[in-house]
Structures are given as C-alpha cells and as structure tokens.
C-alpha positions, 0 to 999 in steps of 0.5 A, a space after each residue: 372977417 376971416 377966411 373960410 375952410 372947406 375940406 373936399 375929400 374922399 368919404 370918411 376923411 374930411 368929417 373925421 378930421 373936423 371932428 378931431 379938430 373940434 375936440 382938440 380946439 373945443 371951438 373952431 376959430 374959422 368957419 369950416 365944413 367938410 364936403 365928402 365926395 363919393 367914389 365914382 362921383 360925377 364932378 359936374 353933378 356935385 358942383 352945385 352942392 360943393 358950391 353951396 358948401 363953399 358959400 356957407 363958409 365964405 364970409 367975404 374973405 375967400 375960402 381955403 380949400 383943402 383936398 386929400 389927394 391931388 388929381 383925384 376927384 375931390 381935387 378936380 371938384 375943388 378946381 372947378 369951384 375955384 373957377 366960380 368967382 369966389 376967391 379960392 386957394 387950394 392945397 392938397 395932401 390934407 392931414 390933421 397937422 395941416 388942418 390944425 396949423 390953419 386953424 391956429 392962424 385964423 388971422 392970416 389972409 387967404 394969400 398967406 394960408 396956403 403956405 401955412 397949410 403946407 408948413 403944417 403938413 411938412 412940419 407934422 411929418 416926423 421920423 422918430 428913430 426911437 
C-alpha cells in the first residue's frame, strides 16, 4: 500500500499538473487526483465532493494533499478535509517540481512525504544567470 495524492487547486492547475506528470512518467506510481475549486466557491458545499475524491485516492495509508496557495479557498477546503478522520498531511505552493518529487518517491510514508514535497519545490526553483 502507498499514500494517495490529492491536488486541491484553483481551476486549471491541478488537472494540468497531473496531465504533465502522467506524460512524463507514463504511469503514475501513486493514486492521484485533482480537485479544482471554482472561484467564489462555498467550501461547505464542496466538502462532500472533495471528501469523495480523497477517499478515491486513499488505500489506507493516508493522503498527501497538495494545494496551490496557502490561505486561499482550496487550502481552506484542504484544512476541512484534514478534520474528517482520514490521515492527511497538507503542503501548499504546489508546483510541477513538487509533484514530480512526490511521485518519484512512492515508497515514502505519509509522515515523510511533506518534507519530500517541500524539497521538490525548493530544489525546483533555479535562478539561471545565463
């Protein structure tokens, strides 16, 4: 068993990142899904749908939830999911390097994956002086 990955993002971000990751890796090593939150969405109204998405990717080891912008509606929704009983860890500032790092370490536990995700974001930001 492995952790699931749920991307909770603004429209157009989560599905695009998963699409690129799928093309690069050909097959995702972890169950992953995107849940895109419409602008001006009501978090309470979306909670059942987001919870269903979380259950679809959870194989019993918990879910790493990656959000695009801390404090925005997708992040707030992720916070509500974390209180529903499924083991959840959250990381904000989702990027393709972050997602790829997580997907390249499918054997890591839910406790290890947040640091792996953050390292992907940090190491993926390169200042190229060329």
